[in-house]
C-alpha beads as a LAMMPS data file, in Angstrom:
LAMMPS data file: protein, C-alpha beads

69 atoms
68 bonds

1 atom types
1 bond types

-500.0 500.0 xlo xhi
-500.0 500.0 ylo yhi
-500.0 500.0 zlo zhi

Masses

1 110.0

Atoms # bond

1 1 1 463.186 241.159 -248.898
2 1 1 459.835 242.926 -249.424
3 1 1 458.013 244.365 -246.422
4 1 1 454.283 243.979 -245.886
5 1 1 451.682 245.376 -243.485
6 1 1 449.488 242.669 -241.962
7 1 1 445.827 243.517 -242.623
8 1 1 444.249 240.816 -240.426
9 1 1 445.510 238.382 -237.816
10 1 1 447.457 235.740 -239.746
11 1 1 449.906 232.869 -239.466
12 1 1 453.012 234.070 -241.322
13 1 1 456.531 232.654 -241.139
14 1 1 455.785 230.199 -238.311
15 1 1 454.262 232.918 -236.125
16 1 1 450.893 234.532 -235.456
17 1 1 450.961 238.133 -236.659
18 1 1 448.477 240.781 -235.562
19 1 1 446.832 243.340 -237.855
20 1 1 449.035 246.410 -238.267
21 1 1 452.359 244.606 -237.844
22 1 1 455.052 245.064 -240.487
23 1 1 456.742 241.854 -241.612
24 1 1 459.353 240.829 -244.155
25 1 1 458.070 238.021 -246.359
26 1 1 459.654 236.420 -249.403
27 1 1 456.772 234.157 -250.460
28 1 1 453.634 234.783 -252.471
29 1 1 451.585 237.319 -250.465
30 1 1 447.985 236.506 -249.616
31 1 1 445.033 238.852 -249.171
32 1 1 446.067 239.602 -245.572
33 1 1 449.322 241.320 -246.649
34 1 1 449.717 244.788 -248.141
35 1 1 453.036 245.627 -249.834
36 1 1 454.861 248.580 -248.332
37 1 1 456.655 250.483 -251.119
38 1 1 460.364 250.861 -250.485
39 1 1 461.554 254.414 -250.092
40 1 1 464.569 255.647 -252.043
41 1 1 467.772 255.681 -250.018
42 1 1 468.485 259.246 -248.860
43 1 1 471.802 259.468 -250.757
44 1 1 470.207 258.569 -254.098
45 1 1 467.294 260.933 -253.483
46 1 1 469.625 263.855 -252.695
47 1 1 471.742 263.091 -255.756
48 1 1 468.664 263.172 -257.987
49 1 1 467.593 266.552 -256.601
50 1 1 471.028 268.078 -257.255
51 1 1 471.166 267.042 -260.893
52 1 1 470.783 270.004 -263.188
53 1 1 470.924 272.660 -260.467
54 1 1 473.078 275.596 -261.470
55 1 1 473.652 274.197 -264.953
56 1 1 471.998 275.524 -268.077
57 1 1 471.284 273.494 -271.155
58 1 1 472.626 274.628 -274.535
59 1 1 469.144 275.910 -275.405
60 1 1 468.919 277.956 -272.203
61 1 1 472.398 279.417 -272.824
62 1 1 471.411 280.342 -276.383
63 1 1 468.262 282.098 -275.132
64 1 1 470.344 284.111 -272.688
65 1 1 472.713 285.221 -275.465
66 1 1 469.972 286.747 -277.656
67 1 1 469.793 289.932 -275.630
68 1 1 465.983 289.799 -275.539
69 1 1 464.438 291.065 -272.348

Bonds

1 1 1 2
2 1 2 3
3 1 3 4
4 1 4 5
5 1 5 6
6 1 6 7
7 1 7 8
8 1 8 9
9 1 9 10
10 1 10 11
11 1 11 12
12 1 12 13
13 1 13 14
14 1 14 15
15 1 15 16
16 1 16 17
17 1 17 18
18 1 18 19
19 1 19 20
20 1 20 21
21 1 21 22
22 1 22 23
23 1 23 24
24 1 24 25
25 1 25 26
26 1 26 27
27 1 27 28
28 1 28 29
29 1 29 30
30 1 30 31
31 1 31 32
32 1 32 33
33 1 33 34
34 1 34 35
35 1 35 36
36 1 36 37
37 1 37 38
38 1 38 39
39 1 39 40
40 1 40 41
41 1 41 42
42 1 42 43
43 1 43 44
44 1 44 45
45 1 45 46
46 1 46 47
47 1 47 48
48 1 48 49
49 1 49 50
50 1 50 51
51 1 51 52
52 1 52 53
53 1 53 54
54 1 54 55
55 1 55 56
56 1 56 57
57 1 57 58
58 1 58 59
59 1 59 60
60 1 60 61
61 1 61 62
62 1 62 63
63 1 63 64
64 1 64 65
65 1 65 66
66 1 66 67
67 1 67 68
68 1 68 69
């Protein structure tokens, strides 16, 4: 469920919420809610960083084989 930051005191989900609170809300957000972008899970982020490390593409290998300095 999306998370939102409450921008002004509001009645959300059968409760009064104060400005600055973070709430989960599955309805249509009003002007008093600001969407909080979801961060990538750490495992997926680390996997993305490791891709390509230590591996050369065919083009990079070919450049290395030319003997040019």
